[in-house]
TORBALO-158408 format. One record per residue (C-alpha): residue in three letters; x, y, z. Coordinates in Angstrom, 1 decimal, m for minus. Layout:
BEGIN
+--------+--------+--------+--------+
: residu :     xx :     yy :     zz :
+--------+--------+--------+--------+
:    ALA :      X :      Y :      Z :
...
+--------+--------+--------+--------+
***
This chain:
BEGIN
+--------+--------+--------+--------+
: residu :     xx :     yy :     zz :
+--------+--------+--------+--------+
:    MET :   53.9 :  142.7 :   13.6 :
:    ASN :   50.8 :  140.9 :   11.6 :
:    GLN :   52.8 :  138.1 :   10.3 :
:    VAL :   55.2 :  135.5 :   11.3 :
:    SER :   57.8 :  133.6 :    9.1 :
:    LYS :   59.9 :  131.0 :    9.6 :
:    LYS :   63.2 :  131.8 :   11.7 :
:    LYS :   66.5 :  130.5 :   11.3 :
:    SER :   68.7 :  128.9 :   14.3 :
:    SER :   69.5 :  131.6 :   16.6 :
:    LEU :   73.1 :  130.4 :   16.6 :
:    GLU :   73.5 :  132.0 :   13.4 :
:    ASP :   72.5 :  135.4 :   14.6 :
:    ILE :   71.8 :  136.9 :   11.2 :
:    ASN :   69.8 :  139.7 :   12.2 :
:    ARG :   72.4 :  141.3 :   14.8 :
:    PRO :   73.1 :  144.9 :   13.9 :
:    LYS :   76.3 :  145.4 :   11.9 :
:    ARG :   77.0 :  149.0 :   12.7 :
:    MET :   76.3 :  151.0 :   15.9 :
:    MET :   73.6 :  153.4 :   13.6 :
:    ASP :   71.7 :  150.2 :   12.3 :
:    LEU :   68.4 :  149.2 :   13.9 :
:    ASP :   68.2 :  146.4 :   16.7 :
:    SER :   65.5 :  144.0 :   15.6 :
:    LYS :   66.3 :  141.6 :   18.6 :
:    VAL :   62.8 :  142.1 :   20.3 :
:    LYS :   60.8 :  141.6 :   17.1 :
:    ASP :   62.8 :  138.7 :   16.0 :
:    ASN :   62.6 :  137.0 :   19.8 :
:    TYR :   58.7 :  137.8 :   19.5 :
:    GLU :   58.6 :  135.4 :   16.0 :
:    ARG :   60.8 :  133.0 :   18.0 :
:    ILE :   58.2 :  132.9 :   21.0 :
:    VAL :   55.2 :  132.7 :   18.7 :
:    GLY :   57.0 :  130.0 :   16.7 :
:    LYS :   57.6 :  127.8 :   20.0 :
:    SER :   53.9 :  128.1 :   20.7 :
:    VAL :   52.7 :  127.0 :   17.5 :
:    GLY :   55.2 :  124.3 :   17.2 :
:    GLY :   53.9 :  123.2 :   20.7 :
:    VAL :   50.3 :  123.2 :   19.6 :
:    PHE :   51.0 :  120.7 :   16.4 :
:    SER :   53.5 :  118.5 :   18.7 :
:    LYS :   52.5 :  115.1 :   19.6 :
:    ASP :   54.9 :  115.5 :   22.6 :
:    ARG :   52.6 :  118.6 :   24.2 :
:    ASP :   49.2 :  116.9 :   24.1 :
:    ASP :   49.4 :  116.8 :   27.7 :
:    LEU :   49.4 :  120.4 :   28.3 :
:    LYS :   46.4 :  122.6 :   28.2 :
:    VAL :   46.5 :  125.8 :   26.0 :
:    LYS :   47.5 :  128.1 :   29.2 :
:    ASP :   50.0 :  126.1 :   30.4 :
:    LEU :   51.6 :  125.8 :   27.2 :
:    ARG :   51.5 :  129.7 :   26.7 :
:    GLU :   52.9 :  129.9 :   30.7 :
:    GLU :   55.8 :  127.3 :   29.9 :
:    ILE :   57.1 :  129.7 :   27.1 :
:    ILE :   56.3 :  133.0 :   28.5 :
:    GLY :   56.4 :  132.3 :   32.0 :
:    LYS :   60.1 :  132.6 :   32.3 :
:    VAL :   60.1 :  136.0 :   30.9 :
:    GLN :   57.1 :  137.1 :   33.2 :
:    LYS :   58.8 :  136.1 :   36.6 :
:    SER :   62.1 :  137.9 :   35.9 :
:    MET :   60.6 :  141.1 :   34.6 :
:    GLU :   58.1 :  140.7 :   38.1 :
:    LYS :   61.7 :  140.3 :   40.1 :
:    ILE :   63.2 :  143.8 :   38.0 :
:    PHE :   59.8 :  145.7 :   38.2 :
:    PRO :   57.1 :  144.4 :   40.7 :
:    GLU :   54.7 :  147.0 :   39.4 :
:    LEU :   55.1 :  145.9 :   35.9 :
:    VAL :   53.4 :  142.9 :   34.7 :
:    LEU :   53.9 :  141.2 :   31.3 :
:    GLU :   50.6 :  140.2 :   29.9 :
:    GLY :   51.6 :  138.1 :   27.0 :
:    ALA :   52.3 :  138.3 :   23.5 :
:    GLY :   48.8 :  139.1 :   22.0 :
:    ASN :   47.5 :  137.5 :   18.9 :
:    PRO :   50.7 :  137.6 :   16.3 :
:    LEU :   48.0 :  138.0 :   13.4 :
:    GLU :   46.4 :  140.9 :   14.4 :
:    GLU :   48.1 :  142.9 :   17.2 :
:    GLY :   51.4 :  141.1 :   17.3 :
:    ASN :   53.2 :  142.8 :   20.2 :
:    PHE :   54.1 :  142.2 :   23.7 :
:    PHE :   51.6 :  143.8 :   26.0 :
:    PHE :   51.8 :  145.0 :   29.8 :
:    GLU :   50.0 :  146.1 :   32.3 :
:    LYS :   51.2 :  148.9 :   35.4 :
:    GLY :   48.7 :  150.3 :   38.0 :
:    ILE :   45.5 :  151.1 :   36.4 :
:    SER :   47.0 :  150.9 :   33.1 :
:    LYS :   46.4 :  147.9 :   31.2 :
:    HIS :   47.1 :  146.2 :   27.8 :
:    PHE :   49.5 :  148.9 :   26.7 :
:    PRO :   52.2 :  148.0 :   23.9 :
:    PHE :   55.8 :  147.5 :   24.3 :
:    LYS :   56.7 :  151.0 :   22.7 :
:    ASN :   54.8 :  152.3 :   25.6 :
:    LEU :   57.5 :  151.4 :   28.2 :
:    SER :   60.1 :  153.8 :   29.3 :
:    ALA :   63.6 :  153.6 :   27.9 :
:    GLY :   64.8 :  151.8 :   31.1 :
:    GLU :   62.2 :  149.4 :   31.2 :
:    LYS :   62.7 :  148.8 :   27.3 :
:    SER :   66.4 :  148.1 :   27.8 :
:    ALA :   65.8 :  145.6 :   30.5 :
:    PHE :   63.3 :  143.7 :   29.1 :
:    ASP :   65.2 :  143.5 :   25.7 :
:    LEU :   68.3 :  141.7 :   27.8 :
:    ILE :   65.8 :  139.4 :   29.7 :
:    LEU :   63.8 :  138.2 :   27.0 :
:    ASP :   67.2 :  137.8 :   24.6 :
:    LEU :   68.9 :  135.8 :   27.2 :
:    ILE :   65.8 :  133.3 :   28.1 :
:    ILE :   65.2 :  132.9 :   24.3 :
:    LYS :   68.6 :  131.9 :   22.9 :
:    LEU :   70.1 :  130.3 :   26.4 :
:    ASP :   69.0 :  126.9 :   24.7 :
:    ASP :   71.2 :  127.4 :   22.1 :
:    PHE :   73.8 :  129.3 :   23.7 :
:    ASN :   74.2 :  126.8 :   26.5 :
:    ASP :   78.2 :  126.9 :   26.7 :
:    THR :   78.7 :  130.4 :   25.9 :
:    ILE :   80.5 :  133.7 :   27.3 :
:    ILE :   77.8 :  136.6 :   27.5 :
:    ALA :   79.4 :  140.3 :   27.1 :
:    ILE :   77.5 :  143.2 :   27.7 :
:    ASP :   78.9 :  146.6 :   27.4 :
:    GLU :   77.3 :  149.1 :   29.9 :
:    PRO :   73.9 :  147.4 :   30.5 :
:    GLU :   72.7 :  150.5 :   32.9 :
:    THR :   71.4 :  152.9 :   30.0 :
:    HIS :   68.7 :  154.7 :   31.1 :
:    MET :   68.4 :  153.1 :   34.5 :
:    HIS :   68.7 :  154.1 :   38.0 :
:    SER :   70.7 :  152.6 :   40.4 :
:    GLU :   68.0 :  150.7 :   42.2 :
:    LEU :   66.8 :  148.9 :   38.8 :
:    GLN :   70.6 :  148.3 :   37.5 :
:    GLN :   71.1 :  146.0 :   40.7 :
:    SER :   67.7 :  144.2 :   40.2 :
:    LEU :   68.7 :  143.7 :   36.9 :
:    LEU :   72.4 :  142.4 :   37.5 :
:    ALA :   70.9 :  140.0 :   40.2 :
:    GLU :   68.5 :  138.4 :   37.4 :
:    LEU :   71.1 :  138.4 :   34.9 :
:    TYR :   73.4 :  136.2 :   37.0 :
:    ASN :   70.8 :  134.0 :   38.1 :
:    LEU :   69.5 :  133.4 :   34.7 :
:    ILE :   73.1 :  132.6 :   33.4 :
:    PRO :   73.9 :  128.6 :   33.4 :
:    ASN :   76.6 :  127.5 :   35.4 :
:    ASN :   78.8 :  126.3 :   32.3 :
:    CYS :   78.4 :  130.0 :   30.8 :
:    GLN :   80.0 :  132.9 :   31.8 :
:    LEU :   78.6 :  136.4 :   32.0 :
:    TRP :   81.2 :  139.6 :   31.3 :
:    ILE :   79.8 :  143.0 :   32.2 :
:    ALA :   81.8 :  146.2 :   31.5 :
:    THR :   80.6 :  148.9 :   33.5 :
:    HIS :   81.3 :  152.3 :   35.7 :
:    SER :   77.3 :  152.4 :   36.9 :
:    ILE :   77.0 :  152.7 :   40.9 :
:    GLY :   74.1 :  150.0 :   41.0 :
:    PHE :   76.0 :  147.7 :   39.3 :
:    ILE :   79.2 :  147.9 :   40.8 :
:    ARG :   77.2 :  147.8 :   44.5 :
:    LYS :   75.5 :  144.8 :   43.3 :
:    ALA :   78.5 :  143.1 :   41.7 :
:    LEU :   80.2 :  143.5 :   45.1 :
:    ASP :   77.2 :  142.1 :   47.5 :
:    LEU :   77.3 :  139.0 :   44.7 :
:    LYS :   81.1 :  138.9 :   45.5 :
:    LYS :   80.3 :  138.5 :   49.2 :
:    ILE :   77.9 :  135.6 :   48.8 :
:    TYR :   79.4 :  133.8 :   45.6 :
:    SER :   83.2 :  134.5 :   46.3 :
:    ASN :   84.1 :  131.6 :   43.8 :
:    ASN :   81.9 :  132.6 :   41.0 :
:    ILE :   82.5 :  136.4 :   40.7 :
:    ILE :   86.0 :  138.2 :   39.7 :
:    LEU :   86.0 :  141.8 :   39.5 :
:    PHE :   88.9 :  143.7 :   37.5 :
:    ASN :   89.6 :  147.3 :   37.5 :
:    PHE :   90.8 :  148.6 :   34.2 :
:    ALA :   91.0 :  152.4 :   35.4 :
:    ASP :   95.0 :  152.1 :   35.6 :
:    LEU :   96.0 :  150.1 :   32.8 :
:    ASP :   97.7 :  151.2 :   29.8 :
:    ALA :   96.0 :  149.6 :   26.8 :
:    ASP :   99.0 :  150.4 :   25.0 :
:    LYS :  101.1 :  147.6 :   26.5 :
:    LYS :  100.6 :  143.9 :   27.2 :
:    ILE :   98.4 :  143.6 :   30.3 :
:    GLU :   97.8 :  140.2 :   32.7 :
:    LEU :   94.8 :  140.9 :   34.3 :
:    SER :   94.7 :  140.2 :   38.0 :
:    GLU :   91.5 :  140.0 :   40.1 :
:    MET :   90.8 :  143.2 :   42.1 :
:    ASN :   90.8 :  142.7 :   46.1 :
:    PRO :   87.3 :  144.2 :   47.0 :
:    ASP :   89.0 :  145.8 :   50.0 :
:    ILE :   87.6 :  149.2 :   51.3 :
:    LYS :   90.5 :  151.0 :   49.4 :
:    ASN :   89.8 :  149.2 :   46.2 :
:    ILE :   86.0 :  150.0 :   46.5 :
:    ARG :   86.4 :  153.4 :   47.3 :
:    LYS :   88.8 :  153.9 :   44.3 :
:    VAL :   86.3 :  152.3 :   41.9 :
:    PHE :   83.6 :  154.5 :   43.3 :
:    THR :   85.9 :  157.7 :   42.8 :
:    ILE :   86.2 :  156.8 :   39.1 :
:    ALA :   82.4 :  156.4 :   38.6 :
:    ILE :   81.4 :  159.6 :   40.4 :
:    ASP :   84.4 :  161.4 :   41.2 :
:    ASP :   84.4 :  163.0 :   44.8 :
:    LEU :   80.6 :  161.8 :   45.6 :
:    ALA :   82.1 :  158.7 :   46.3 :
:    GLU :   83.0 :  159.6 :   49.4 :
:    MET :   79.7 :  159.9 :   50.2 :
:    ILE :   78.5 :  156.7 :   48.7 :
:    THR :   81.1 :  154.4 :   50.6 :
:    PRO :   81.5 :  152.8 :   52.8 :
:    SER :   78.2 :  151.4 :   54.3 :
:    ASN :   79.4 :  151.7 :   57.9 :
:    VAL :   81.3 :  154.1 :   59.8 :
:    VAL :   83.2 :  154.0 :   63.1 :
:    ILE :   84.6 :  156.9 :   64.8 :
:    CYS :   87.6 :  156.3 :   67.1 :
:    GLU :   90.0 :  158.0 :   69.3 :
:    GLY :   92.9 :  160.1 :   68.0 :
:    SER :   96.2 :  161.4 :   70.1 :
:    ILE :   95.1 :  164.2 :   72.4 :
:    ILE :   98.8 :  164.5 :   73.3 :
:    ALA :  100.2 :  165.7 :   69.8 :
:    PRO :   97.1 :  166.8 :   67.7 :
:    GLN :   99.2 :  168.7 :   65.1 :
:    ASP :  100.9 :  165.3 :   64.1 :
:    SER :   98.7 :  163.8 :   61.6 :
:    SER :  100.4 :  160.3 :   62.3 :
:    LYS :   99.9 :  160.6 :   65.7 :
:    LYS :   96.3 :  161.9 :   65.5 :
:    ASP :   95.1 :  159.2 :   63.2 :
:    PHE :   97.1 :  156.2 :   64.6 :
:    ASP :   93.7 :  154.3 :   66.0 :
:    THR :   92.3 :  154.8 :   62.6 :
:    ILE :   95.4 :  153.1 :   60.6 :
:    ILE :   95.1 :  150.2 :   63.1 :
:    TYR :   91.3 :  149.4 :   63.0 :
:    ASN :   91.3 :  150.0 :   59.0 :
:    ASN :   94.2 :  147.5 :   58.8 :
:    ILE :   92.3 :  145.1 :   61.0 :
:    PHE :   88.9 :  145.3 :   59.2 :
:    LYS :   90.1 :  145.9 :   55.7 :
:    ASP :   87.7 :  142.9 :   54.4 :
:    LYS :   84.8 :  145.0 :   55.7 :
:    ASP :   82.7 :  147.3 :   54.2 :
:    VAL :   83.3 :  149.8 :   56.9 :
:    LEU :   85.5 :  153.1 :   57.5 :
:    PHE :   87.2 :  154.0 :   60.3 :
:    ILE :   87.8 :  158.2 :   61.0 :
:    SER :   89.4 :  159.9 :   63.7 :
:    GLY :   87.6 :  161.7 :   66.3 :
:    ASN :   90.5 :  162.9 :   67.9 :
:    SER :   89.7 :  162.8 :   71.7 :
:    LYS :   87.5 :  160.1 :   73.2 :
:    ARG :   84.8 :  162.7 :   73.9 :
:    THR :   84.8 :  164.2 :   70.3 :
:    ALA :   84.7 :  161.0 :   69.0 :
:    THR :   81.6 :  160.1 :   70.9 :
:    GLU :   79.8 :  163.5 :   70.2 :
:    SER :   80.8 :  163.0 :   66.3 :
:    ALA :   79.1 :  159.6 :   66.4 :
:    LYS :   76.2 :  161.1 :   67.9 :
:    MET :   75.9 :  163.6 :   65.2 :
:    LEU :   76.2 :  161.4 :   62.5 :
:    TYR :   73.9 :  159.0 :   63.9 :
:    ASP :   71.1 :  161.4 :   64.6 :
:    VAL :   71.7 :  163.1 :   60.7 :
:    ILE :   73.2 :  160.9 :   58.1 :
:    LYS :   72.2 :  157.5 :   59.6 :
:    LYS :   68.5 :  158.7 :   59.5 :
:    ALA :   68.9 :  160.4 :   56.1 :
:    GLY :   69.6 :  156.9 :   54.9 :
:    ALA :   73.3 :  157.4 :   53.7 :
:    LEU :   74.7 :  154.9 :   56.0 :
:    LYS :   73.6 :  151.5 :   57.4 :
:    ASN :   75.7 :  152.1 :   60.4 :
:    VAL :   77.3 :  154.7 :   62.6 :
:    LEU :   79.5 :  153.8 :   65.8 :
:    SER :   81.9 :  155.4 :   67.8 :
:    VAL :   84.2 :  152.9 :   69.8 :
:    VAL :   86.8 :  154.0 :   72.1 :
:    ASP :   89.3 :  152.5 :   74.6 :
:    ARG :   87.7 :  151.3 :   78.3 :
:    ASP :   90.7 :  152.4 :   80.1 :
:    ASP :   89.8 :  152.3 :   83.7 :
:    LEU :   86.0 :  152.1 :   83.2 :
:    THR :   84.4 :  149.4 :   85.3 :
:    SER :   81.8 :  146.7 :   83.6 :
:    GLU :   78.8 :  148.5 :   85.2 :
:    GLN :   80.0 :  152.0 :   83.9 :
:    VAL :   80.5 :  150.5 :   80.4 :
:    LEU :   76.9 :  148.6 :   80.4 :
:    LYS :   75.4 :  151.9 :   81.6 :
:    PHE :   76.9 :  154.0 :   78.8 :
:    GLU :   76.3 :  151.5 :   76.1 :
:    THR :   72.8 :  151.0 :   77.4 :
:    GLU :   72.1 :  154.8 :   76.9 :
:    ASN :   74.2 :  155.4 :   74.0 :
:    SER :   73.3 :  152.7 :   70.9 :
:    TYR :   76.2 :  154.2 :   68.8 :
:    GLN :   78.7 :  154.1 :   71.9 :
:    LYS :   80.9 :  150.7 :   71.8 :
:    PHE :   83.9 :  150.2 :   74.0 :
:    LEU :   86.8 :  147.7 :   73.8 :
:    LYS :   86.4 :  144.9 :   76.4 :
:    ARG :   90.2 :  145.2 :   77.3 :
:    LYS :   91.8 :  148.4 :   78.6 :
:    THR :   93.1 :  150.1 :   75.2 :
:    ILE :   93.5 :  148.8 :   71.7 :
:    GLU :   97.5 :  148.1 :   72.5 :
:    ASN :   95.9 :  144.9 :   74.5 :
:    TYR :   94.6 :  143.6 :   71.2 :
:    LEU :   97.9 :  144.4 :   69.3 :
:    PHE :  100.3 :  142.8 :   71.9 :
:    ASP :   98.0 :  139.6 :   72.7 :
:    ASN :  100.3 :  136.6 :   72.8 :
:    GLU :   98.6 :  135.0 :   69.6 :
:    ILE :   99.4 :  138.1 :   67.5 :
:    ILE :  103.0 :  138.2 :   69.1 :
:    ASP :  103.5 :  134.5 :   68.5 :
:    LYS :  102.3 :  134.9 :   64.8 :
:    TYR :  105.1 :  137.6 :   64.3 :
:    CYS :  107.2 :  135.5 :   65.5 :
:    GLU :  106.3 :  132.6 :   63.2 :
:    ASN :  106.1 :  134.9 :   60.2 :
:    ASN :  109.6 :  136.4 :   61.2 :
:    GLU :  111.6 :  132.7 :   62.1 :
:    ILE :  111.8 :  134.1 :   65.7 :
:    ASN :  111.7 :  131.4 :   68.6 :
:    LYS :  108.8 :  132.7 :   70.4 :
:    GLU :  110.1 :  131.0 :   73.5 :
:    MET :  112.9 :  133.8 :   73.4 :
:    ILE :  109.9 :  136.5 :   74.4 :
:    SER :  110.2 :  136.8 :   78.0 :
:    THR :  108.3 :  139.8 :   78.4 :
:    ARG :  104.4 :  138.7 :   77.8 :
:    ILE :  101.2 :  140.4 :   78.8 :
:    THR :   99.6 :  138.4 :   81.7 :
:    ASN :   96.2 :  140.1 :   81.9 :
:    PHE :   95.0 :  140.8 :   78.5 :
:    GLN :   91.8 :  142.9 :   80.0 :
:    ASP :   93.4 :  145.3 :   82.5 :
:    GLN :   97.1 :  145.3 :   82.1 :
:    ASP :   99.0 :  148.5 :   81.0 :
:    VAL :  100.8 :  147.4 :   78.0 :
:    LYS :  102.3 :  150.6 :   77.1 :
:    GLY :  104.6 :  150.1 :   80.0 :
:    VAL :  105.7 :  146.7 :   78.3 :
:    GLN :  105.4 :  147.2 :   74.7 :
:    SER :  108.9 :  148.5 :   73.9 :
:    SER :  110.5 :  145.6 :   75.6 :
:    ILE :  108.3 :  143.1 :   73.5 :
:    MET :  109.5 :  145.2 :   70.2 :
:    GLN :  112.8 :  144.7 :   71.0 :
:    GLN :  112.4 :  141.0 :   72.1 :
:    CYS :  111.3 :  140.6 :   68.4 :
:    GLY :  114.2 :  142.2 :   67.0 :
:    TYR :  112.4 :  145.0 :   65.6 :
:    CYS :  114.5 :  148.1 :   65.3 :
:    GLY :  111.9 :  150.8 :   64.2 :
:    GLU :  109.5 :  153.1 :   65.7 :
:    ILE :  107.0 :  151.6 :   68.2 :
:    ASP :  104.2 :  152.9 :   66.5 :
:    GLN :  105.2 :  151.4 :   63.1 :
:    PHE :  105.9 :  147.8 :   65.1 :
:    LYS :  102.3 :  148.5 :   66.2 :
:    LYS :  100.9 :  149.0 :   62.5 :
:    ASP :  103.0 :  146.0 :   61.4 :
:    LEU :  101.2 :  143.9 :   64.4 :
:    SER :   97.7 :  145.0 :   63.2 :
:    LEU :   98.0 :  143.5 :   59.8 :
:    LEU :   98.4 :  139.9 :   61.8 :
:    ILE :   95.2 :  140.6 :   63.2 :
:    THR :   93.2 :  138.5 :   60.4 :
:    PRO :   89.5 :  136.7 :   60.4 :
:    GLU :   91.0 :  133.3 :   61.7 :
:    THR :   92.3 :  135.1 :   65.1 :
:    ASN :   90.7 :  135.1 :   68.2 :
:    VAL :   91.8 :  138.9 :   68.5 :
:    TYR :   90.0 :  139.8 :   65.3 :
:    LYS :   86.6 :  138.0 :   66.3 :
:    GLU :   86.2 :  139.6 :   69.8 :
:    LEU :   86.7 :  143.0 :   68.1 :
:    LYS :   84.3 :  141.9 :   65.3 :
:    THR :   81.6 :  141.2 :   67.8 :
:    ILE :   82.1 :  144.4 :   69.4 :
:    LEU :   81.6 :  146.4 :   66.5 :
:    ASN :   78.9 :  144.3 :   65.3 :
:    LEU :   80.7 :  143.6 :   61.8 :
+--------+--------+--------+--------+
***
């Protein structure tokens, strides 16, 4: 640019492209608005207390700081001289004073979004801001940084709506959901029929739904991307051909920790679970694919000294503090909760575990099930009990501590 003209209010948005094929001139338009604010500040008596440098920083400083958070190595120098070389100029490494057009496509896209928001949020301060697929030409790490900064820039009385199937944006949205649970809502449109009336409901970000979303985004690679933590547990060695028996512990643990970014998989026997965890720990974790790899097995008849020695020598290995997983499922706290949910007088349950740590629960589990009025299979009863081990229970807290989740 080599001239600057008066701009109409950004609320009128007269320069927005009318068609997808039209040139988007928002960067040019926002450049003129920055220059206009600078000139206005020079001639405004309200800004007489500011030095020229401070005035310049006040106007373009927000953009510089936001860009620095997204691109630490890319520095926005400023807006140049609008009557000679009207352009945004940057520096990166040894390259100095290069113009906006020399940025990569991803850098241009991110700068355009940040600049547009910062310039216009003074006017659009009670607004729903909708962005469709902002991930164009950006790798996943950049996508995460951009979403975090967009979230930070949006005022509390505005809403940011983003439609995306990008790995980076999905991962960052899930991270933000954990921190700002009341401010972030996730929707999954994949299974909705747009030809019918739809009532949207928030997606529960449990591991099942997260894996489903990633499967849509990257097809079968989803199994490699999520979750961050893998725990290998025991399966049945009595009936290895029966998948329901083989995966019993897996189902129990996944039920209990459905709110955590963790996947439990069956290692069949205790020995196989331990060896599989070691392989994953040595190969996959060191390659950066997972945050944590563990094996968890029943303590059975091992002494505390034996458990401590084994865990000290093998950082990936964890033992239950109680004899078996059943010692947690049939804890009095969980049985009482089952009775309350099913309107059963808990005082009528005469068979109780008296030693949570070491008692052989399998010898009394059928009796407890019958007194609870359950007429189905014992394994299904255990699965139902596992759903009652929720974050507020002491049983959950003990298991969570063991697994460092």
